[in-house]
N, C-alpha and C positions, 0 to 999 in steps of 0.2 A: 373566464368569461368567453373566450374564444370557443372552448369546448362546449359550453352550454348553448352557444348560438349555432353550432354546426351539427350537434348530434349527441349521442349518449355519453354520459360521464364515464371515463374508463374505470375498469376494475383494477385495483392495485393489490398485489400480494407478494410476500417475500419468497425468494427461491434459493438464497445462499448468502454467504459472507465472503469478503476478502479483506486483506489488510493493506494499509498504506505502508509501503516499504521504502526505506532510505538506503541508498547505495553509494559507495565511494570507490575511488580508484584502488586497484590492487596494491599499490605502493603506500597507501594511506594506513598508518598504524592506529588511527582512531576508529576502531571497529566496534566500540561500545560507548554509547552516550545515554544520558538520562532523558526522561520526558521533559524535565526542566531545561536541559540543554537545547532540545529540539525547539521548544517555545522561544528561547532566547535567540537562537539562530534565525528563526522565521520572523521574529519581531525586531531584529536588528540590534539587539543588545550584545550579541556575540557576532562579530564580523570577521574575525581572523582565527585561523586554526591555533595560533599561539595562545589564545584565551582558553582553549580546551586542553592543550598540551604545551607547556612552556618551551619544550624542546623542539617543537614543530617548526619547520622552515617552509611550509607550504603557502604562506601568505594569506590573502583574502579568501573567504569562503564564497564560492559561487553556488547558488541554489538553482537547480535545473528542474523545470516542469515540462510536461508534454506540450501543453499550449495554454494560452491565457484564459480560455473558457472551459477548461476541462473539469470533470467531476472531482478529480484529485485535488485540484486547486481549491475548488469550493469546499471540499472536506477540510482542508487545512485551515481555511478561513473560519468556517462555521464551528468545527468540532475541536480543533487544536488551539486556535487563537481566540475562541469565544466570540466570533463575529467581527474581530478587528482585522484590518487589512495587513497584509504582509509588508514589512518595512525593511527587509533585508536589502543591503546596499547593492548587491550584485545578484540579480535574478535573470535567468536565461530561460526563454521559451523555445523549446525544441518543437519539431513538427509532429512527433509521435513518441510513444513509450520506447520504441526501438532506438529512436534518435537520442533519447535521454541516456540510454545505456551506452550508446556509441560515444556520446559527449563525455560521460564520466570516465569511460575507458581511456580516452585521449587526454583528459584534464585532471592532473593530480590533486588540484585544490577544489574540485567540484563535489557536491553532494546532490544526488538525484532523488526525485520523489516519483514513484510509480506504483501501480497496482501490484499486489504480491503475486498474482497468478502468472506474471511475466517471469517470475523466478522458477517456474516449472520447466522452462526451456534451458536445458543444461548448456546449450551453445552460448547463451548470454552470460550464464553464471561463471564461465571461465574468465571473463573479461573484467569482472567487478567483484567487490566484497559487499555482502549484505550486512548492514549495521545492526547490531543487537541493541535493543532499547530496554532500559531499566527504569522501573518505577521508584527506585530508591534514590538517595541523594548522591551516591557515588556509584558509577557504573563499573562493574567488573564482569568478566566472562561468566562467573557463577550466578549472577543475578540479572543478566541481560538476555533478551529473547528475540529471535528473528520471527518474521511473520509467516510461519508455516502453520499448516492446518491444526496440528495438535495444540499449538500455543494460542491460536484464535479460539479454539473450543474451550480450553480451560481458563481463559482469561489472563494468561501471563503476558501476552502481547497487548499493548494498550490501544493501538490505533486500528480499530476494526469498523468496517461499514457494512450495512446490509444491502444486498442486491435485490431489486424488485422487478417483477414482470408487470407491465402496464398493458392492458388489453382493452381495446375499444371496438367491440364487435357485437352489435345487437342481435345478430342472427345465430350466435353460438356455433359458428362454423369453424373453418380451418385454424384461425388464430387461437381459438379456445382449445382446439384439439392439441395444438402444439404446446400451449401453456400447461395443459393438464399433463402432457407427456413429460415436460420439464420437472414437474412436481412429483411424478411417480418414481418408484425405486430405480428404474433404468435411467431416467433423466437425471436423477440426483447422483447416480454413479458417474455419469458423464461430467457433471459439474465437479465432482470430486477428482476425477482424472485430469481435469483442466487446471488443477492446483487451487481450486476454491473449496470452501467449507460448505457442504450441503446444509440446507435449512432443515430438512427432515431426514429421519433415518436413525437407526441405531449405530453409533460410532464408538468403537472400543479403542483405547490407547494402550499399546503394549510397549514396554521398555525392552530394547534390544541391546545387548553388549556386543560391540564389534571388536574383534581381535585383529590386529594388523600384522601379526607374526606370520 
C-alpha cells in the first residue's frame, strides 16, 4: 500500500541463491545432524546436546541468530518451521553475522545460524565447524552436506533461499543499469566469487581427488 501511494511498483527478479548455514564450536563433536534434528532444536523439542549425543557434556543448546529481525530468522520461521515461532529455550540475538561467528567460537554449547556466503571467508572458518545436514533419519558424514555452492545446485543441501533484486526506478536509469549488470555473466561471476550460487549461467561440477601425501 505504501509503494502504491508513493510511486511505481518495484520490479523483482532473482539473481542468486544462498544457503542457511549452521555452525558450532570447533570442540563440538556433533558436526552432522538431520533436518529433523534442526526442526526439533528450533521448536524446543531438543534443548540439550545430550539428546543428540548421550556422551555429550556440553549442556543446554544456545541458538544464535544475527538479530531478531533478520532475513535468516524469517527463513527459519517460514521455511523450516512452517510458519511456527521458534520455541528454543535459549535464543541469543547477536548484532551481526560476524558476531554470531565470534559467539560460537567462544561458546562450546552454541549453534549459530548465518548465511552461507560468510563461509567464503577463510578467516572465520578457522574458528568454527560448519554442520553437515542430512535428509535421512540418521546423520553420518557420508550422507550429510554443508551449504557450499555445488550442494545448493544439486539439491543435496536442504536449506536454500533465493536472493532477489528489487528495483523501483521508473526512468530506467542507473539502478536498472546496475541490476542488469548483476544478472549478466560478469555480475553473476562476482556473485559466484562471493560464495553464492548464481541464478544464471552454465555451471559444471567436477570431482577432484586431493592427495595429502
